[in-house]
C-alpha positions, 0 to 999 in steps of 0.5 A: 534714933535721929535728934533734931537740933532745938532751934530747928524744931522750934522753927518748924513748930513756930510756922506750924502753929501759924500755917495750921491756923490759916489752913483751918479757914476755908476761902481765907483769901476771899473778899466779902462784900460789905452789906449795906445795914438796914433799920435803926440799930447801932452798927458794928463793923467787924473785921477778922485776922491774919489768914481768915475770911469774914466767915471766921467771925460768925460766932462773935457776929451771932452774939453781937447780933442777939445783942441787938446790934446790926453787924457788917463783917468785912473780909480782905485779903491779908495773905497777899496784900500789904498793910496799905493795900488792905486799909484801901480796900477796907476803907472803900467797903466802910464808906459804902456800908456805914460811913454816913450812918445815921445810928452809932458805928462801933468797930471790933477787930480781932488781931490784925483786924484791930491794926486794920481798924486803927489805920482806917480811923486814923485817916477817916472819919465817921459822921456817928462814931462809936466805940472800939474794941480790939481783940488779941491785936499786937498793938505794939507788935510781936517778937514772934515775927522779930525771931523769923524776920529773915527766914523764908518761914515768914514769907509763907504768911505774906507781905503784911505778916512781915511787918508785924514785928516790934521795931519802930518801922512796923505797921503796928508802930506806925499808927498813931495813938487812938483819939476815940474810945478803945477797949483792949482784950488780951489773951493769956494762955501757956504758949509753946514758944515761952523762950521768944515771947516774954511774960504772958501771951496767947501763944503769938502775941504778948499780953503787954503788946496788946495795950495801946496808949490812950485805951479806955479800958483793958481786960485779959481773958483766959484763951489762946489767940485764935480761939478768942473769937469763939470765946463766950467771954470774949463776946460778952466783954465786947458787948459790955464795952460797946454798951457802957465804954467799960469791961465787966469785973468779977461780981457784974452781971 
């Protein structure tokens, strides 16, 4: 029986996890127009992660709408565009829909979406700023990208993915610390790449790397990286933070 060397098996498995996650999202490279919100409800601007589209955030969007928020899902091209171009595109869409809203404007981002939110808020002001929730966002980067930085494997997921490492010049580490109320939700699940990601992690991002200086609150939930946007507990915690500035603890309603 043919036996492959372990480094090759790990490499193929790693890129397989990423590509399978990307391939399950139809229209991942489509940019969605941001609809102008109507009514007097508080607004939540919702951003997806790497290789996804705004459609991937439907579950969380539905829960937020049911909780009384007006949700604006924004799509962007994460596979071909570098971070700077993504931020520029997203900025125009946020300005068109929400920048001058008389109602509070909150932001929620999954994974890369959280970094795009941070980059936007570092350069722009919102007339009625609300709160921010970052879900499984690699705020300090991920060593999984470091491990494949010089490999053709990382090129398959585009220029932005290549800049999500842990080095001082990475996109996450180039962003200033937030000066607005931020809550961070990290995921914990047994990972296939425990030798590449130290400590607890969600399969792609170490739990410690989701934390960011200046965050108001932090909570970990049991989930892998991709499924956090479909988690009822993540939705519950997101709603709680947007309403109160705190996550729910054991025994809270």
